[in-house]
C-alpha positions as CSV (number, residue, x, y, z in Angstrom):
1,X,-1.7,-2.1,-32.0
2,X,-4.1,-4.7,-33.1
3,X,-6.5,-2.7,-35.3
4,X,-9.5,-5.1,-35.0
5,X,-9.3,-5.1,-31.2
6,X,-8.8,-1.3,-31.0
7,X,-11.9,-0.8,-33.1
8,X,-13.9,-2.9,-30.7
9,X,-12.3,-1.2,-27.7
10,X,-13.1,2.3,-28.9
11,X,-16.8,1.3,-29.3
12,X,-16.8,-0.2,-25.8
13,X,-15.2,2.9,-24.4
14,X,-18.0,5.0,-25.9
15,X,-20.7,2.7,-24.7
16,X,-19.3,2.9,-21.2
17,X,-19.3,6.7,-21.3
18,X,-15.5,6.7,-20.7
19,X,-12.9,8.9,-22.3
20,X,-10.1,6.3,-22.3
21,X,-9.1,2.9,-20.9
22,X,-5.8,1.7,-19.7
23,X,-4.7,-2.0,-20.1
24,X,-2.1,-2.7,-17.4
25,X,-2.3,-6.5,-16.9
26,X,-0.1,-8.8,-19.1
27,X,-3.2,-10.4,-20.7
28,X,-4.8,-7.1,-21.7
29,X,-1.6,-5.6,-22.8
30,X,-1.3,-8.6,-25.1
31,X,-4.9,-8.2,-26.1
32,X,-4.4,-4.7,-27.4
33,X,-0.9,-5.1,-28.8
34,X,-0.6,-8.7,-29.9
35,X,2.5,-9.6,-27.8
36,X,3.6,-10.0,-24.2
37,X,6.5,-8.0,-22.8
38,X,8.8,-10.8,-21.7
39,X,9.3,-9.9,-18.0
40,X,5.8,-8.4,-17.4
41,X,4.0,-11.6,-16.2
42,X,7.0,-12.5,-14.0
43,X,7.9,-9.2,-12.4
44,X,4.5,-7.6,-11.5
45,X,6.0,-4.2,-10.8
46,X,7.5,-3.9,-14.3
47,X,4.4,-2.1,-15.6
48,X,3.7,-2.3,-19.3
49,X,0.5,-0.7,-20.4
50,X,-1.6,0.7,-23.2
51,X,-3.8,3.8,-23.3
52,X,-6.7,3.9,-25.7
53,X,-8.9,6.9,-26.0
54,X,-12.5,7.3,-27.2
55,X,-11.3,9.1,-30.3
56,X,-8.9,6.3,-31.2
57,X,-5.6,7.8,-29.9
58,X,-3.3,5.2,-28.4
59,X,0.0,5.1,-26.6
60,X,2.2,2.6,-24.7
61,X,4.3,2.8,-21.6
62,X,7.0,0.3,-20.6
63,X,10.0,-0.1,-18.3
64,X,13.4,0.9,-19.6
65,X,14.7,-2.7,-19.5
66,X,12.1,-3.7,-22.1
67,X,12.2,-0.5,-24.2
68,X,14.2,-2.0,-27.1
69,X,11.8,-5.0,-27.4
70,X,8.7,-2.8,-27.3
71,X,10.1,-0.3,-29.9
72,X,11.0,-3.1,-32.2
73,X,7.4,-4.5,-32.1
74,X,5.7,-1.0,-32.2
75,X,7.9,1.4,-34.2
76,X,5.2,3.9,-35.0
77,X,3.5,4.3,-31.6
78,X,4.0,6.9,-28.9
79,X,6.0,5.0,-26.3
80,X,6.8,6.4,-22.9
81,X,9.5,4.8,-20.8
82,X,9.9,4.7,-17.0
83,X,13.1,3.9,-15.1
84,X,12.8,0.8,-13.1
85,X,15.0,1.8,-10.2
86,X,13.6,5.3,-10.1
87,X,10.2,3.9,-9.4
88,X,8.5,6.6,-11.5
89,X,6.0,4.5,-13.5
90,X,2.9,6.3,-12.2
91,X,4.3,9.9,-12.6
92,X,5.2,9.0,-16.2
93,X,1.7,7.5,-16.8
94,X,0.2,10.7,-15.3
95,X,2.3,12.8,-17.7
96,X,1.1,10.7,-20.6
97,X,-2.5,11.0,-19.7
98,X,-2.1,14.7,-19.3
99,X,-0.6,14.9,-22.8
100,X,-3.6,13.0,-24.2
101,X,-5.9,15.5,-22.6
102,X,-7.2,13.2,-19.9
103,X,-6.3,15.0,-16.7
104,X,-10.0,15.9,-16.2
105,X,-11.5,12.9,-17.9
106,X,-13.2,9.7,-17.0
107,X,-10.7,6.9,-17.4
108,X,-11.1,3.1,-17.0
109,X,-8.3,1.1,-15.5
110,X,-7.9,-2.6,-14.3
111,X,-8.6,-2.1,-10.6
112,X,-8.2,-5.8,-10.0
113,X,-4.6,-5.7,-11.2
114,X,-3.0,-2.3,-10.4
115,X,-1.5,-2.3,-6.9
116,X,-3.2,-0.1,-4.3
117,X,-0.1,2.0,-3.8
118,X,0.2,2.8,-7.5
119,X,-3.4,3.7,-7.7
120,X,-3.0,6.1,-4.8
121,X,-0.1,7.7,-6.5
122,X,-2.1,8.1,-9.7
123,X,-4.8,9.8,-7.8
124,X,-2.3,12.1,-6.2
125,X,-0.8,13.1,-9.6
126,X,-4.2,13.4,-11.4
127,X,-6.6,14.6,-8.7
128,X,-9.3,15.6,-11.2
129,X,-9.4,12.4,-13.1
130,X,-12.4,10.2,-12.5
131,X,-11.3,6.6,-12.3
132,X,-13.5,3.7,-13.2
133,X,-13.0,-0.1,-13.1
134,X,-12.3,-1.4,-16.6
135,X,-11.8,-5.1,-16.0
136,X,-15.4,-6.0,-16.9
137,X,-15.2,-4.0,-20.1
138,X,-12.1,-6.0,-21.2
139,X,-13.7,-9.3,-20.1
140,X,-16.9,-8.6,-22.1
141,X,-15.0,-7.6,-25.2
142,X,-12.7,-10.6,-25.0
143,X,-15.6,-13.1,-24.9
144,X,-16.3,-12.4,-28.6
145,X,-13.3,-13.2,-30.7
146,X,-12.4,-11.3,-33.9
147,X,-11.5,-13.4,-37.0
148,X,-7.9,-12.7,-36.4
149,X,-8.1,-14.0,-32.8
150,X,-9.9,-17.1,-34.0
151,X,-7.1,-17.9,-36.5
152,X,-4.5,-17.5,-33.8
153,X,-6.4,-19.9,-31.5
154,X,-6.9,-22.4,-34.3
155,X,-3.2,-22.3,-35.3
156,X,-2.1,-22.5,-31.7
157,X,-4.4,-25.4,-30.9
158,X,-2.9,-27.3,-33.9
159,X,0.6,-26.5,-32.7
160,X,-0.1,-27.7,-29.2
161,X,-1.9,-30.9,-30.3
162,X,1.0,-31.7,-32.7
163,X,3.6,-31.2,-30.0
164,X,1.8,-33.6,-27.7
165,X,1.5,-36.2,-30.4
166,X,5.2,-35.8,-31.2
167,X,6.2,-36.1,-27.6
168,X,4.2,-39.3,-26.9
169,X,5.6,-40.9,-30.1
170,X,9.1,-40.2,-29.0
171,X,9.0,-42.1,-25.7
172,X,8.8,-45.8,-24.8
173,X,8.8,-48.0,-21.8
174,X,12.0,-47.2,-20.0
175,X,11.7,-43.5,-20.7
176,X,10.9,-41.1,-17.9
177,X,8.3,-38.4,-17.3
178,X,11.2,-35.9,-17.7
179,X,11.8,-37.3,-21.2
180,X,8.2,-36.6,-22.0
181,X,8.6,-33.1,-20.7
182,X,11.7,-32.4,-22.7
183,X,10.1,-33.7,-25.8
184,X,6.8,-31.8,-25.6
185,X,8.5,-28.5,-24.6
186,X,11.0,-28.6,-27.4
187,X,8.4,-29.8,-29.9
188,X,5.9,-27.0,-29.1
189,X,8.5,-24.4,-29.7
190,X,9.7,-26.1,-32.9
191,X,6.1,-26.2,-34.2
192,X,5.8,-22.4,-33.8
193,X,4.6,-21.4,-30.3
194,X,6.1,-18.3,-28.7
195,X,6.2,-20.0,-25.2
196,X,4.3,-22.4,-23.0
197,X,2.8,-22.5,-19.5
198,X,1.5,-25.0,-17.0
199,X,3.1,-28.3,-18.0
200,X,1.5,-31.4,-16.5
201,X,3.1,-34.8,-16.8
202,X,1.8,-37.7,-14.6
203,X,2.1,-41.4,-15.3
204,X,1.0,-44.6,-13.7
205,X,0.0,-44.1,-10.1
206,X,0.8,-40.4,-10.4
207,X,-1.9,-39.9,-13.0
208,X,-4.5,-39.5,-10.2
209,X,-3.0,-36.1,-9.3
210,X,-4.7,-33.2,-11.2
211,X,-1.9,-30.7,-11.7
212,X,1.6,-32.1,-11.1
213,X,4.9,-31.7,-13.0
214,X,7.2,-34.3,-14.4
215,X,9.5,-36.5,-12.2
216,X,12.1,-39.2,-12.9
217,X,9.5,-41.9,-12.7
218,X,10.2,-44.6,-15.3
219,X,7.4,-45.4,-17.7
220,X,6.3,-49.0,-17.9
221,X,4.0,-50.9,-20.3
222,X,0.3,-50.0,-20.2
223,X,1.0,-46.9,-18.1
224,X,-1.8,-44.3,-18.1
225,X,-0.1,-41.0,-18.9
226,X,-1.6,-37.6,-18.2
227,X,0.0,-34.9,-20.4
228,X,-1.2,-31.3,-20.6
229,X,0.6,-28.1,-21.8
230,X,-0.6,-24.6,-22.6
231,X,0.9,-23.4,-25.8
232,X,1.3,-19.6,-26.1
233,X,1.1,-17.5,-29.3
234,X,0.7,-13.7,-29.5
235,X,-0.5,-13.6,-25.9
236,X,-3.1,-16.4,-26.3
237,X,-3.1,-19.8,-24.7
238,X,-4.3,-23.2,-25.9
239,X,-4.4,-25.8,-23.1
240,X,-4.5,-29.4,-24.5
């Protein structure tokens, strides 16, 4: 767990008169742990989540497919594993919350992320738990960055900026938008990013379009080129 974030989160839990909060979205899982479970953003049903209590206890739940990755990143944390094709994520979460003494507690969860069917199953397994929306708590805490977060964002911004510079220097008239895309994506990873998202490459007459990907269009002299990429590091994004 990311200690500086957990300290802030525990204070936020107490201020909100909650007993615990659950981070179930990819972005808030990363906020509390410092990494993204690889398939979590792509396959929404592959729940990975953290539970943080008002007294500082914490635990993690993940799908069996990602267990080895999570255990390698978090060797000293209580990790509960659910089986993807048994569809037992919510019963396992209910068991974890019971073990943490939360079956009669006031618990915050991201109601704007968890599917309605899963929320209904949680209520069935924990009928005495009082559920509260936690998304605003996370949003408020994430507005003010810790020194650690600021360093990550500074480093990632430099990485992304350098990757764009390298990519543009590597192409000439006669290259294609696909050549730019290949150069910037390989460069951003070589410079130290974990991943990237939302690549925009648009040249010449295509530069009028706001959010389009690369094509085989050939670059010509004096082309206007629109290039944007979101570098990723430890769950954070830097769009440049």
